[in-house]
N, C-alpha and C positions, 0 to 999 in steps of 0.2 A: 348885580345880575338877578333877574327874576327867576327864583328857583322853580316856581310853578311852571313856567313856560319851558324851562330846560327839561324838567321831569316829563312834561307832556310830550315834547318832541321825542325824547328817548323812549317813552312808552309807545308812541306811534310806530317808531322803527321796530321795536320788539313785537308789537302786535302784527305789523306787516310780515315780519319774519315768521311768526307763528302761523299766520294764514298761509304763507307759501309752503311751510313744512306740512301743515294739515292737508293742503291740497295735494301735495306729493304723496302723502300716505294713503289718502282715499281715492287718488286718481281722478280728481275733479279739478276744473279750472280754478285758480286762486282768486280770480275775479269774484266768484260767487261768495267766498268767505270774506273778502275785503269789503264788498258792498254790504253784506249782512252786518258785519261788525261796525261799519261806518254808520249805518242807519240806527243800529242799536245804541251806539255811543252818542249820536247826535240827536235826531228827532225824537227817539223814544226815551232815553235816559237823560238827555240834556247835559251830559258831561263834557261833550266836545262842541264848542261853538267857534268854528274857524274864523268867522268874520270878526268876532270880538277878540280872539286870541292874537291873530296875525294882522288885523287891521288893514291898513292901506297896502301892506306888503303881500297880501294874499294873492291877488290876481296877477301882479307882476311875477310872483314866484310860480304860479300855475302856468302862466304863459311861457316862461323859460323852460319849465318841465315839459310842456307840450312840444316846444321847439326841439328839445333833445330827443323826445320819443319819436317825433316825425323824422328827424334826421337819422335816427337809428333804423327806422323802418325803411327809409329810402336807401340806406346802405345795402339792403338786400335786393334791390331792383337792378339786376344785371341784364342789359339788353340782349347779350348773347344767349343767356339762358331763356329769355322770353322767346327768342326766335326758334330755339331748339325744342320748345315744349310741344306736347301733342296738340292736336286740333281741338280737343275738348277744352283744354285749359286756356288756349288762346281765345276760344269763343266765350268762355266764362268771363274773361277779362275785357271783352269787348261787347258782344251782344248781351251777355249776362248782366254786366254792370248797368247798361242803359235800360234793359227791360226791368230790372229790379228797381232802379231809380224811378222810372215812370210809374210803376205800379204802387210803390210806397208813397210817392207824391200824391197820386189820386186818392189813395186810401186815407192818408193823413188829412187831406183837405175835407173829405166827407165824414170821416169818423171822429177826428179831433177838432174839426171846424177851424183849422189853421188857414190863414189867407194863402192864396196860391204861391206868392213868392216864398213865404216861410215853409210851406209844404214842400216846395221844390228843394229848399235848403235841407230840410229834415231828411228827405229822400237821399240826398247826396251824402249826408253825414252817416246814414245807417246802411250804406251799401257795403261797408267794409266788414271784414271778418277778423283775421289776425292769427298768427301762430301761437300767441300766448293763450288763446282759448281753444284752438283746434287741437294742438298737441296733446293736452291732457285728456280730451275726449277720445282721441284716437287710441291713446294708451289704454283707456278703459274699454272702449268698444271692440278694438282689435278687428277692424274690417279687413277684407282681402286687399292685396297689393294695388289693384286698380283703383279702388275707392280711396285708399290712403294717399296714393300719389296725387290724385285729382284734388282732394281737399287740402292737402299740405301745400302744394304749389300755389293753389289759388290763394290760400291764406297769406303766404309769404309775399306774393306780388300785388295783392289787391289793396293793401294798406296805403302804400305811397300813391297809388292811383286814386283811391278814395279821398285821401288827404288833399291832393291837388284839385280834385273835382269840388270838394267842399269849400276850399279857399276861394276858388274862382267864382263859384256861385254866390258865396257870401259877399265878396267884394262887389259883385253886380247888384246884389240886393241892397247893400248899404248905400251905394251910389244912387240907386234909383229911389230910395226912401226919403232922401232929403227934399223936403217940400219946396225949398227955395232954389233948388238946383234944376235947371232945365234938362231936357233929355240929352242934348248935346254935351252939356257940362258933366252930366252923370256918366256919359260914355267916355269922355276924356278922363274923368277921375278913375274910372275902372281901368282904362288903358294905362294910366300912369302907375296904378298899383301893380298891375301885371308886369309892366315894363321894368319897374324898380325891382320887383321880386325876381324876375328872370335875369336881369343884368347883374344884380348883386349875388344872386345864387350861383350863376354860372361863373362869374369872375371870382367869387370867393372859393368855389370848389376847385377851379383851375389853379388858383394861387396856392391854396393849401396842398393840393396834390403835387405841385412842383416843389414846394418846400420839403415835403416828405420824401419825394423821390430823390432829391439832391442831398438829403441827409444834412440839411443846414443845422438842425437841432438833433441832439442825441436821441436814440430810440426811446429811452425811458421817459422823455418829455413829449413824445408824440401824442398820447391820449390827452394830456392837458393842453397842448397846442391846438388840437382840433376842437376840443371843448370850448376853449376861450375864443377861437375863431368863429365857431358856430354862434355862440351867444352874442359876440360883438356884431356880426353881420345881421343877426336877427334884430338887435336893438337899432342898428343903423338903418336898416330897411324900414322899420316901423317909424323911425324919426323922419325919414324922407317921404314916406307914403304909408299912412297908418294902415295896419293889418296886412302889409305885404311881407312881413317877416316869416310867416309860416310857409309861404310859397318859396321864399329864398332858401330857408334851411332845408326844405325838402329837395330842392334842386342841388344844393351842396352835396347832400348824400348821394344823389343819383350820379352826379359828375364824378365824385371820388370812386364810387362803385364801378364805374366804367372806364376809368383811366388805367393805363397799363403801367406795370412796374411800380405801383404805389404801395409801400409797405403798410398794410392795414391790420396786421396780426395783433399788435399791442392794442390798437384802437378797438378792434372787435372784441377782444377779451375784456377790456375796460368797460365798454358800453353794456356788456351783459349784466355785470353787477350793478352798474349805475341805473340801467333800465329797470331791473327788478326792484331796486330801492324806490325809484320815482313812481313806478306803477303802483307799488304798495301804498306809498304815502298819498298819491293823488286820489286813488279810489276811496280810501278811508276819508280823506278830507272832503272830497266832492260829495260823497254820500252823506256825510254829516251835515252838509249845508242844506239838504232837502228839508222841507217842512211836511208834517203829517197831512196837513190840508191839501198840499200840492200832490202828495203821493196818492191820497184818496181820489183826487180829481182826475188823475191820469190812469187809474187802475183799469177802468172800463175801456177807454180808448187804447191803452197799451196792450191789453189782452186781445182786443179786436184786431189791432195791427199785427200781433203775432199770428193770429189765425190767417190773416191775409198773406203774410209772409210765408207761412208753412204750407198753406193749401193752394195759394194762387201764384205768388211771386216765385218761390223756389222751383216748383214743378215746371213752370214756363221757362225759367232760366236754364234749368238742366236739360229740358227738351230741346231748346234752341242750340245748346252747346254740344249735346251728345248725339244729335241726329247723324246717322250714318257711321257712328263710331263703334268700337268693339265693346263698349259697356252694354251689358244686358239689362233687361227691365228691372231686375232685382237690385242691381248695383245703382241704377239711376234713382230708384226710390230712396235708398239710404243716403246718397249724395245730396238729394234734395231735402232730406229731413234734417241733416246736420247743418244748421245755419246760425251759429252764435255770432253776436257782435261783441267787440272787445274794447281795449283801452283807447284806441284811436277815436272811436265813436264817442266814448265818454269824455275824453280830454278835449277833443275838438268842440263838442257841444257845450262844454263848460265855458270855454273861452269865447266862443261865438255868442252863446246865450247872454253873457254879460253885456256885450255891445248891443244886442237886441233890446235888452231891458233899458239900457242907457238912452237909446233913442226912442223908447216907449213904443216899440212895435207891438201891434195887437197879439195877444196870447203869448208874448215873449216869456212870461214867467213860467209857462208850462213846457217850454222847449227842452230844458235840461231834465226835469222830472220824467217827461215822456220818453226821452232818450234812455234814461236809466231803467225805466219800466221795461222797455223793449230789450235792453241788454240783459237784465236779470231773467226775464222770461225766456229769451232765446238761448241763454246758457243753461238754464235749469232744465228745460224741456228735453233737449237731446242728451244731456248728462244722465237723466233718469230713464229715458226710454230707448235710446239708440242701441244699447247693448241687446235688450230683448228683441228689438226689431231686426237687428242684424242676424240673430239666431233664427228668428222666424223665417227670414228671407234666405237663410243658409248662405250668407256672404261674409261670415265671420271666420277668423282664424281661431281654431280651438285653443291653441297655446303657441307661444313664440318658439317654434321648433327649428328655425333656420340657425345655421352655425357660421360664425365669423372665424375664419382661420387666418392667423398671422403667419405669413410665409406662403410662397408658391413653389417650394422646392419639391423634390421627388417624394419625400415622406408626406408632405402636406397634400400632394396630388393623389397619392395612393389612399390616404385616409379619406379625403374628400370624395373620391370615386366610390369607396365602400359605403360611406354614409349616404351618398346620393342614391345608390342602389337600394338602400334600406328605407328610403323615403324621406330623407332629411336634406333639404337644400343647403348647399355650402357656398360661401363666397371667400375666395382667397385674396388677401390683402397684402400687397408687396410692392416695393419700389424698384425691384430688379426686373427690367423689361424682358430679359432673356427667360427668366422663370415664368413671368406672366404669359409670354408667348407660348411656352411649352404647355402651360395650363389651358390656354385657349385652344391650342391644337387638340388637347384631350377633351374639349367641350366642357370645361369646368368654368363656372362663373368667376370673374376676377374683378378687382378694383385696383387700378395702377396708381399707387400713391404710398408714401411712407405712412405707417399706421398712426402716427401722431402728427401728421401734417395738417396744414390749413385746408388743403384740398379734401382730405378725409373728414375733417371736422365739419366742413360746410356742406359737403355733398354726399357723404355716406349715409344712406337711409338705414337706420338701425331698428325700425319699428317691428319688423318681422323676425328679428334675431333674438334668440334666448340664451346663447352660449358663445363664449370665446375660447378658442384653443390656440395657445401660443406654441407653434411648431416651427418657428424660425430657427435657422442654424445659429444665429447670434442670440445667446442666452440673455444678454442685456436688453436686446430689443423685445424679447418676450416679457421681461420684467416691466419695461416702460409701457408696453401695450396693456399689460394687466392693470397697471395703475390708472391708465387712461380709461379703460372700458369697465372697470369694476363698478363705478357708480351707475353705469348703464344697465348692467346685467346682475349685479349683486355678487358678493364674494363666492357664493356656492355655485355660481355658473361661469366662473373664470378659471381656466386651467392652463398650466404651462408645463413644458418639459423641464426636467432637472438638468443639471450639468455636474461636472466633477467637483467644482468648488462647493456646490451645495451638499454634495455627498460626503466630502472629506475635509472641507475647509473649516477653519475655526470660526468663532462667533464674529470675528472682525471681517470675515469674508462672506459669510452667508447673509442673504437678504432676509430681513425680518418678515414674518408671515403677513402682517397687515399690509405690506407694500407689494405683495405678489399674489398670484392666484394659487389655487391648489395644485400640487404636483400631480402630473398625469400618470395613469396606469400603476405600475408597482412602485413608482417614485425613485427608481434607480436606473431606468432606461433613458439614456441621453439621445439627442438627435443623431450623434455619430453612430451609436449602437443600432438605432432603428434603420439608418441608411445602410449600414453594413449588412444587416439581416435581410433587407429587401434586395440588395445586390446579390446576396448569396442564395436567393431563391425563395425566401419566406414570402408568403402571400396572406392578405387579409381575407378571411373566409367568414361567411355568415351561416350559422347553424341554428336550426329551429329545435328547441327542446320539446319533447313530448313524453308520453307514457313509456315509449320504447327507448328513449334516449334522455335520461335524467342528467342533471348537472354533475352528479358524481360519476356517472358512466362516461360523460363527455370528458371529464378531467382524466380518467383512467385511459381513455382512448388516445389522448394527445400527450400525456405526460412523458412517454418514452422518447418521442422525438423533440418535444418542446413546444410550448405555445404561450402567448401573452394575451390575456383578455384585455380588450380595449373599451368596448361599449356593450351595454345590455339594452335591447329594445323590448319593452314590455308588451304583453298581449294587447294592451290598450294603446299601443303605438307611442308610448312615452320613452324618451331617451334618457338613459342613465350613463353618465360618463364615469368610468372607473378612475379612482384616485388612490394615492399612496396610503397604505395602511388599512385599506378597506377590505372587509370580508363580505362576500356576496353569496346569495343563495337563490339564483334564478329559478323560477317555477316553470312548470309545463306551459307552453304557449309563448314563452319568451324566446328571443333570438339573441345569440351570442355573436358579436363581432370580435374576432381574435386574429392575431398575427400567428400563423401556424407554419411549422417547418415542413419542408419537403422531405421525402424519404432520404435517410442517411445524412441529414443536415446536422450541423453542430447544435448542441443544446443551447438554449438562451442563457443558461447560467455560466457557460464557458466564457471566459474573458480573455482578451488579447494580452 
């Protein structure tokens, strides 16, 4: 075994992990750090030479990686969701795609001097965006809900569409480029490629779906079954009609995503980790293959193309898509400004660029470097400028102040109503439809699903949420929810109610602190106690502290009958959730949200 290669592969995995972690810490797309490290290790330092290290296995491995990535992207394309989206998003995926394609095509021909067929292909490759680059930018920029919804859904749905478009255009270009092939033969070759890709893709997707649905293999083998099936169909399609594999695997994902009663849970979980690993390795390796001379050659055209994309293509696309919509002009500007390209563009360009160079297509050597130049510039520009622009346009969310509440019971509804009146939007998450219906009758926002369900995982938009409150009657459900949402919000922003076992149980019964959120309020009030107090007439009241009513005076005023402080809203409209063992000293201008007793009500310290 060659220790050097083993160490290199292990190092690349570690570098990829470090890039992903660094991107998470600084709230920037990981692509940026992966590309920078790849260029540093390859063209600049010369430590990583993928062609020499991996030899003839390099491009087959890249092709398989791209196939998996495109399959994963296609799994998110659900036709039912596409029909249900707003008019703006539908237009972005139709008029927007074709207007962007046309403008980039013309600009590439004139600025980079690409032949028209390759300029058309370059335009098709670079119409995509992708959630892997949009999500970190949105977390950093924090635009309002309208902007976030448009950008997020476009990024999810445009990858498979762009991949299909790129594959079809590429097959037409290759068929047309053969000098010894007549126009009729080129057309037949193109039709054969498309036919093989569609036939194997649809047949493979239906076959895999039926196997999964009938539970022919155990659940724990589902991810490996699908992975093996996708790779086998990709290889078979390419053997029957070269370059039809990408179309086939994309269609497999689309078919599986739209089949009913197909258990995709394990597959979706598995593909997340696999996709992160493949994206990390592919970006580093592909960037390391670039040459400094090629990078210098495409710097000028790449920056020029970025200007065209930002100043011409994006505004036209957004104008076509948002005409007559509820988006105001400020929101349209920010939507147009955020236009990063991602992994699908890079990986697709790498595989297609290899074939272009093999057939000695004019300017083929610049196809991949130019794609990477556009990717880097299009990610870097909004990452550095979109946040200040959002503030300037006043379309940013100051802080994630919305609150996710687990449970839609009477306690959760009362607290949600009080928080909403204080200016903090709440969403009640519950799978009990009776409780959900009661919350909706009270005009409280709801999400009907189990807190850790596939439905919530896929469709619950957490971008605007900064806190989780576990108010479910089932204490175990609060614990599970806190474990699920703690990575999203952080330990200091996840709170749950206590129960009797936590108060009186032994170490064998109590849940360890790292696996649960902070205990709410005084740490001793359970759901049952809160429900009892509300039923006996206690109400949540909001009181403004000022020079005439200090915190000490407030406590003296309510101590006789009893009160339970729940939240403090600062003068700057910041929310402070009270937790067990905490001593507070609210200042003048702060508001106290507390559960207060009616006249002659029992004290909160009285126990049954």
